[in-house]
C-alpha positions as CSV (number, residue, x, y, z in Angstrom):
1,Q,-104.3,84.8,-51.8
2,V,-105.5,87.7,-49.7
3,Q,-108.4,89.8,-51.1
4,L,-110.0,93.0,-49.8
5,A,-113.4,94.2,-50.7
6,E,-114.6,97.7,-49.8
7,S,-118.1,98.9,-49.7
8,G,-120.2,101.8,-48.3
9,G,-119.0,104.7,-50.4
10,G,-121.4,107.2,-52.0
11,L,-122.6,110.7,-51.9
12,A,-123.2,112.6,-48.7
13,Q,-124.0,116.2,-47.8
14,P,-121.6,118.3,-45.7
15,G,-122.1,117.4,-42.1
16,G,-123.4,114.0,-43.1
17,S,-122.1,110.5,-42.4
18,L,-121.0,107.4,-44.3
19,R,-119.7,104.1,-43.1
20,L,-117.1,102.2,-45.1
21,S,-116.4,98.5,-44.7
22,C,-113.4,96.4,-45.8
23,A,-113.8,92.7,-45.7
24,A,-110.6,90.6,-45.9
25,S,-110.5,87.0,-47.0
26,G,-107.9,84.4,-47.9
27,S,-105.7,84.1,-44.9
28,L,-105.5,83.8,-41.2
29,F,-104.8,87.2,-39.7
30,I,-102.9,87.1,-36.4
31,V,-100.4,89.9,-36.6
32,Y,-101.4,92.6,-39.0
33,V,-102.0,96.3,-39.6
34,M,-105.0,97.5,-41.5
35,G,-105.6,101.0,-42.6
36,W,-107.8,103.4,-44.7
37,Y,-106.2,105.6,-47.2
38,R,-107.7,108.2,-49.6
39,Q,-106.7,109.8,-52.8
40,A,-108.4,113.0,-54.0
41,P,-108.1,114.1,-57.7
42,G,-104.7,115.6,-58.4
43,K,-103.4,114.6,-55.0
44,E,-101.2,111.8,-53.6
45,R,-102.7,109.0,-51.6
46,E,-102.7,109.7,-47.9
47,L,-103.3,107.8,-44.7
48,V,-106.6,108.4,-43.0
49,A,-106.5,105.9,-40.1
50,L,-105.0,102.6,-39.2
51,I,-105.6,99.9,-36.6
52,D,-103.4,96.9,-35.8
53,S,-103.9,93.5,-34.3
54,T,-103.1,94.8,-30.8
55,G,-105.9,97.4,-31.1
56,Y,-103.5,100.4,-31.6
57,I,-105.2,103.2,-33.5
58,H,-103.9,106.2,-35.3
59,Y,-105.7,109.0,-37.1
60,A,-104.6,111.6,-39.5
61,D,-105.0,115.1,-38.0
62,A,-107.5,116.0,-40.7
63,V,-110.0,113.4,-39.5
64,K,-109.4,113.3,-35.8
65,G,-112.7,113.6,-33.9
66,R,-114.8,113.0,-37.0
67,F,-113.8,109.5,-38.2
68,T,-113.7,106.3,-36.2
69,I,-111.9,103.2,-37.3
70,S,-112.8,99.8,-35.9
71,R,-112.5,96.1,-36.7
72,D,-114.5,92.9,-36.2
73,A,-111.9,90.2,-35.9
74,A,-114.4,87.4,-36.1
75,K,-115.5,88.7,-39.5
76,S,-112.1,89.9,-40.7
77,T,-113.7,93.2,-41.4
78,M,-112.5,96.7,-40.8
79,Y,-114.8,99.8,-40.7
80,L,-114.5,103.5,-41.0
81,Q,-117.3,105.5,-39.6
82,M,-117.2,109.0,-41.1
83,D,-119.1,111.8,-39.4
84,A,-119.3,115.5,-39.9
85,L,-118.1,115.0,-43.5
86,E,-116.5,118.0,-45.3
87,S,-116.0,118.7,-49.0
88,D,-112.3,118.0,-48.5
89,D,-113.1,114.4,-47.6
90,T,-114.1,113.8,-51.2
91,A,-111.8,111.1,-52.5
92,V,-111.5,107.5,-53.4
93,Y,-111.0,105.5,-50.2
94,Y,-108.8,102.4,-50.2
95,C,-108.3,99.8,-47.5
96,K,-104.9,98.3,-47.0
97,L,-103.7,95.2,-45.2
98,H,-100.1,94.8,-44.2
99,L,-99.5,91.1,-43.5
100,H,-96.4,89.0,-43.4
101,G,-94.3,91.9,-44.9
102,R,-96.6,92.5,-47.8
103,D,-99.2,95.1,-48.6
104,Y,-102.6,94.3,-50.0
105,W,-105.0,96.9,-51.4
106,G,-108.7,97.0,-52.0
107,Q,-110.1,98.3,-55.3
108,G,-111.3,101.6,-53.7
109,T,-114.7,103.1,-53.1
110,Q,-115.7,106.7,-54.1
111,V,-116.8,109.1,-51.4
112,A,-118.2,112.4,-52.6
113,V,-119.3,115.2,-50.2
114,S,-121.4,117.9,-51.8
115,A,-124.4,120.0,-51.2
């Protein structure tokens, strides 16, 4: 049973930074895709960034140059470093693992950007 646990959300001021973590447990990950998604109030869930087991990385245009996705394979943990935060980044952030044809989601962590 795969489980994902996010942490690191909170309140930040515009221009500030936060770092999210997503720890995966329950399986041996060899070929996978992991990603961060977010859902703002009244909006659909959208992709923020993803990274796969080859190291391929993709960012949504809205976060390019501000967010950095990374992974620590030894710890089965994925990170999202968020810099230069904007009010539009306010959302619940979810991590997702695509493994063996299935999607697994974390419970979500709230990020609020406000002065």
